[in-house]
N, C-alpha and C positions, 0 to 999 in steps of 0.2 A: 503494500501499500504505498502510495506517495503521498507525503503530509507536506504542507507549506506552513512554516511559522511567520506570519507576517512580519516583514522587515529583516527577516534572518535567511531566508531560502528554503530549499526543500531537502528533506530526509526521506528514505526508505525506511519502512517499518515492517518487520517480519509478522507474519500471522500469529506466531507464538507470543508475541508481546501486546496484542490487542486486549486480552482480558484485563491485564494489569492496568492498561491505559483506560479502559472503561470504568475500572474502579475509581481510579483518580478522577475521572470525569464526573462521575456520579458524585464524589466528594465535593468537587467544585461546584456543581449544581445545587448541592444542599447549602452551601456557603452563599450562593448567589440568593437563593430563596430566603435565606435567614437575614440577608442585607448586612451581615458582619464583614466590614471591609478588611479587617485583619486576616480573618479566617479566609476570605475570598482571595487575598494577594498570597496567602500561604499556599493554598490548593491550587491556584493558577500556576505559581512557580514550581510546585511539585510535579504538575503535569508537564509543563514545558521542559523541566529538568530531565525527566524521564524520557520524553521523546527525543531529546538531544543525545543521552545517553545510549537508548537502545537503536536509535536510528542511524542509518549510514548516509553521510552527507552526499549529495548529488552535486556535481560540477555548478558553478554559477551560470554557465551558459546553457545548461539542461533545459529542454524543452517539454518534459514530461508534464502531462497534466496532471494536477494535483486532486486527489480523491477527498482529501480533508484541507480546509484551512483552519489553523489556529490563530487566536489573537496573540498580538506581542505582549510581552511581560508587563508593558506599562499600561496596559488596557483598562479602562474603568469597568465596575460591575455593569453599568447601563450597556456600554459596548458588547460586553461578553454576553449579556442577557439577550440582546439583538441578534447574535450570531447561533444562539442556542435553536436547535430545531426540536422536532418531537423526540429524538433519540439523543439528545445532547450534542457536545461537540464531536464526538467519536461514536458512530453508529456501531451498535452491537453486531 
């Protein structure tokens, strides 16, 4: 799965890592619903850090279509809320 982190570039994520990313995504959604800015920031950074850790960076000139687009680390709760679909940022 090709994932773009806005402002950073693309990474390729293996299927084996999707479950743990879904767990982090669910935690992020819960933080958004609670309106807790500190918890939101912690969960967003945890999700992005995990994507960076497990993902294989694609070259900057790669033209692969992104299957997922994740917000930048400095995104607001409102910006991320607008990006959430029915299945969160990362579909199951």
